[in-house]
C-alpha positions in Angstrom: 84.7 -32.2 -47.6 85.6 -28.7 -46.1 86.0 -28.7 -42.4 83.2 -26.0 -42.1 80.7 -28.4 -43.7 81.9 -31.4 -41.7 81.3 -29.6 -38.4 77.6 -29.0 -39.4 77.1 -32.3 -41.2 74.5 -33.6 -38.7 72.5 -30.4 -39.1 72.7 -30.5 -42.9 71.6 -34.1 -43.0 68.7 -33.3 -40.7 67.6 -30.5 -43.1 68.0 -32.8 -46.2 66.0 -35.5 -44.5 63.3 -33.0 -43.8 63.3 -31.9 -47.4 62.9 -35.5 -48.5 60.0 -36.0 -46.1 58.2 -33.0 -47.4 58.8 -34.2 -51.0 57.4 -37.6 -50.0 54.4 -35.9 -48.5 53.9 -34.0 -51.8 53.6 -37.3 -53.6 51.3 -38.7 -51.0 49.0 -35.7 -51.2 48.9 -35.9 -55.0 48.0 -39.6 -54.8 45.3 -39.0 -52.1 43.8 -36.2 -54.1 43.7 -38.3 -57.3 42.1 -41.2 -55.4 39.5 -38.7 -54.1 38.9 -37.5 -57.7 40.0 -34.0 -56.8 41.2 -31.5 -59.4 45.0 -31.0 -59.3 45.7 -27.9 -57.3 42.4 -27.9 -55.5 42.1 -27.8 -51.7 40.2 -30.4 -49.7 37.3 -29.1 -47.6 38.5 -28.0 -44.2 37.5 -31.0 -42.1 39.9 -32.6 -39.6 38.0 -35.9 -40.0 39.1 -36.0 -43.6 42.5 -37.7 -43.9 43.2 -36.0 -47.3 42.7 -32.6 -45.6 45.1 -33.5 -42.8 47.7 -34.8 -45.2 47.4 -31.7 -47.4 47.6 -29.3 -44.4 50.5 -31.2 -42.9 52.4 -31.0 -46.2 51.6 -27.3 -46.6 52.9 -26.7 -43.1 56.2 -28.4 -43.9 56.6 -26.3 -47.1 55.9 -23.1 -45.0 58.5 -23.8 -42.4 61.2 -25.3 -44.6 62.6 -21.9 -45.9 62.9 -20.6 -42.3 64.7 -23.7 -41.1 67.1 -23.6 -44.1 67.9 -19.9 -43.8 68.4 -20.3 -40.0 70.8 -23.2 -40.6 72.7 -21.6 -43.4 73.0 -18.3 -41.4 74.4 -20.3 -38.5 77.0 -22.0 -40.8 78.0 -18.8 -42.4 78.4 -17.0 -39.1 80.2 -19.9 -37.4 77.7 -20.4 -34.7 78.4 -23.3 -32.3 78.2 -26.5 -34.4 77.3 -28.5 -31.4 74.2 -26.4 -30.7 73.3 -26.0 -34.4 73.5 -29.8 -34.9 71.4 -30.4 -31.7 68.7 -27.9 -32.7 68.4 -29.3 -36.2 68.1 -32.8 -35.0 65.4 -31.8 -32.5 63.7 -29.9 -35.3 63.6 -33.0 -37.5 62.4 -35.2 -34.7 59.7 -32.8 -33.7 58.6 -32.5 -37.4 58.4 -36.2 -37.7 56.3 -36.4 -34.5 54.1 -33.6 -35.8 53.5 -35.5 -39.1 52.5 -38.6 -37.2 50.2 -36.7 -34.8 48.6 -34.9 -37.7 48.2 -38.0 -39.9 46.6 -39.9 -37.0 44.4 -36.9 -35.9 45.7 -37.1 -32.4 44.4 -34.5 -29.9 42.4 -31.3 -30.5 42.7 -29.3 -33.7 43.9 -26.3 -31.8 45.8 -25.9 -28.5 46.4 -29.6 -28.4 49.5 -31.8 -28.6 49.9 -31.0 -32.3 50.2 -27.3 -31.5 52.7 -28.0 -28.7 54.9 -30.1 -31.0 54.6 -27.5 -33.8 55.6 -24.6 -31.5 58.5 -26.7 -30.1 59.9 -27.3 -33.7 59.2 -23.6 -34.5 61.3 -22.7 -31.3 64.3 -24.7 -32.7 64.2 -22.5 -35.8 63.9 -19.3 -33.7 66.9 -20.6 -31.7 68.9 -21.1 -34.9 68.1 -17.5 -36.0 69.0 -16.2 -32.6 72.4 -18.0 -32.6 73.2 -16.5 -36.1 72.2 -13.0 -34.9 74.3 -13.4 -31.7 77.3 -14.6 -33.8 77.0 -11.4 -35.9 76.8 -9.0 -33.0 
């Protein structure tokens, strides 16, 4: 394995685990929609008391942030940003995303401005940090 890849292996594994989690969520959403007799591709009614809605939104949120996380990580690798910081930010991103999924699935806290929002923004900040590190390395 090239040394460049080895230095960022923890970050790459974190991203790959996140991708697998989002793929698992996709299967779970499909199964939940089928069980609820929903048409494939349809959206559940916006109701936080509905577990299918929460599962679907949580999956969609993962799909939405995945490209930003991947681009931020790959930009850091290509620019040679500090592997230690990149690995740390990606591990924190993964941990925060897993916590986010658990909070969302269990309907913990308020729908807005609650613990879920805090955890989401913290994970989002890890991606912003990655992008900032790549930009800094380019300057």
